[in-house]
N, C-alpha and C positions, 0 to 999 in steps of 0.2 A: 604850860609848858611840855605836856605829855603831847596834845594836840600838833603843836610845833613839831616836835621830831618825827611822828606819824607821817605828817604830810611830807617832809624832808625826806623820808625814807621810801615812801610811796613815788616820788619825784623822781628818785635816783633808780630807781628800780626800771621804771618807766623809761630813762633814758636808756640803760643800760642792755633793755633786752631786743630793741628794735639792730643795735650794733652789732649783740652775738647771733643774731635771726639773719642778716646782711651779710656776714663775714665767712657763713660755712658754704652759699654757695657760688661766692665768689671764689673762694679757695678751689671748689671743683671745677668752675670755668676754666680756671686760669692751668690747673692740670690740663685738662681736655685739649687746651690750645697749645700747650707744652708739648706733648704727648704728639698732636696733629705736625708740628713743626718739625721735633725731630724724626718723625715719619720722613715727612717731606726731604728732609735733609740726608735720609739714608737711601730712600730710593734714586735720589741725585747719585749717589756714589756708585749704588748698585748699575743704573744706566752706564755711567761712564766706566763699567769693568772693574770698580777696586771691590769685589765680592767680599774679600776678609775685612776691610776696613767697615764695611754693610753689615755682615754678621757680628762683628761685635759691638756694634751699636745698637741693630736691633737685640741681640740677647741681652742686654742691659735692658731694652722697652719693654722685652718680653714683661720684665720681674716689676718694674716702674710703673708700667701702664697698663695693668691686668684690671678689666673691667671697663677699660676705655672704648668708646666706638671704634676706636681703630685698629684693634687687636687680630682682627681676622686680617687686616692687611700687613701688621708684624707679622704675622706667623707666615703668611704667604711669603712675603719677602725674605726672611730668615730661611724658610723652606728653599727657595730658590737660590739665594745667596750659598747654602752648603750643597744644594745640586750642581752651581757651577765649580766650585772645590771639589766636586767629586767627594763630600763626606755623605753617601747617599742613606746611611743608615740615620745619620740626623737628620735629612732632608726628608726620608717617610716620617720620621716623628712628625715634625712640625706639621706635613699635610693632613695626619691622623688626626691633629689635635684640632686643626681646621674645618674638616670634616665632622668632627665628634660636637663641636661645641656652635660652629655657624653654617647649619643647614642654609643659610637664606643670602651667606655671602657670595660676592659678584665670582669670587676665587672658589667656588663649592665645586665646581666641575670639574676645573682643571685639577686643583688637589686632588681628586677622587683617581683621575688618571696618573698624576704623578707618583702614587704608593706603590703602584704596580712596576711605574717603570724605574722608582727607584730600586725595586728588589732586582728586576732586569740585568740595572747598571752594575750592582754588586755581584752579581752571579761569577762564577770560574769559566774560564773558558774550557770547551765541548771536555778537552780530555781528563777534569778532575770530577771531584762532585759535583752532580747538577740538583742538589737541594733547592736552590734560590729560583732555580730556573721553573722547577718543577712548580713554585710556589708563585712565580710571576707570571704561568700561564693560566693558571685557575684565577689569580685576580683579575687579570687580563678578562678573562672568559666572562667573571661576575660584571665587571664595569661594561663591554660591550652588551651583556644581555640585560642592564639595569639604567643604562644611563641614553640619553635623548640620541636619535639615528641621526646627529648631523652636527657639525662644528668639528674643527681643526683635529682637537681631543680623540673623536672617533676614529679617523683616520689614522693617527699616530698611534694608538691602542691596538687598531690593527694590524699596521706594520710592523707593530715589537711583538705581538701576540705570534704571527708567523715566523718572526725572527727567532723568538724564544724555542718554537716548536723546530725548527729549522735547527737548530743547535743539538737538541736532542738527536735529529734525524743522523746528523755527521757523528755523533758520538758513536750511534749504532751501526752506521755504514762501515765508520774506520775500524771497529771489530771486526766486522765481515773481511774488511780488506787484510786485517793483521792474518787471521788464521790461512787466506790466499798465499799471504807471502811467506807463512811458515810451512803451505803446502799440506795442509789439515783440509783437503778439498772441501769431503764430505760436509765437517763442520761450517767451513765456509759457505757452503749453499745453505746450510739450515739455517745460518746469520741472514744472509742477502733474503731470503725467502720471508724471515721474521722482519724484516726491515722495509722491504716492499708492503707487507701486511700492514706495518700500524704508519709506515708512512708514504702513501702510494703518491701523493703531491708534489713530493719532494722534489729539489733541482740534482738528485743523486739518484734519482729513481731510474733514468734511462739506464744510466753507466751498470746499476745494479742488476737490472735485467739481463744487459749486456755477458755481464760478469760470470751470471748464471747459466748463460749460454755457453760460454766456453767453458766453464766449469764440466759441466755437462756432456760436451766434445770430448773432451781430455777425458773423463771416465767412462766415456765410450755407453754412455746411456744413450740409446740411440732414439729411443722413443720420447722419452722427456725432451731432449734436446729440441725434436719434431714439434711437440707441443710449446714449446717453450719459444720455438720461432714463429709456429703461425699465430699465438697469443700477440707476440710484437707485432708482426705483420697487417694483422687485423685491427690491432686496438693501440697501438702510437701514430699520432699524425705525423711525427718528426721523421721527414725521410731520410734524413741521413741516419737517425738510430734504426732504420728497416736497412739499410744499406749496407750499415755494419753487422748488422745482424746475419745477412745472407751471406756475407764476405766468410763470417766465422765458421757457418755452416760448409760455405765451400771450401776451406781450408783444411776443414777437419773429416770426420767419419760419416758425417750425417747425410744422408739424399734428401734433396727437396722436394 
């Protein structure tokens, strides 16, 4: 009797074990398929411009599909959905997670570019504090130094890097103009010269040089005005700027 019971128990265990062993991988496979399906649905929403709907779905997926092979795609499209709806802080967060956790992802290089891009986009206009602009410049510089030399991301990074620098240049240039408007001419000259020293390639540089020349003429600082004129004539390839400089001197007290 005991032998019969033992055989029955052994047979029962042998039958149950394979069922349990098969059940676990099937559940994992179903989860992967479900995550892939939800991702595809979210991508379709994103492509159709339904960014807020895609954002909600992808936010849920971020929790439900943790550890799934599609997680880098989830983070990328969630980050891009945030960027498209101008939620740049949230967009930066998702891109940073992607870069940190998925260095082999096909989205890795773009995600690295999107980080400083988000910082630049959340920066204030030139009249206000420029903390984010300074951070964006640093991050863009790091990206340009560390990333591959080809691809649209590099071209975009160069563009926004210059835009960020130009924003700082405009702030400095407008400060010089303020002192000129309130007739603090000596201070204006100092600010214009500081601007030219820090941002010699700015689109405002020619105007700054002409303004310095005009102020020197106004203040009858003849020798300095003459030097400023000669510098503009010898170093500036823009014929229009050179002509304006000569006219400023002709209408003032400085001899050519």
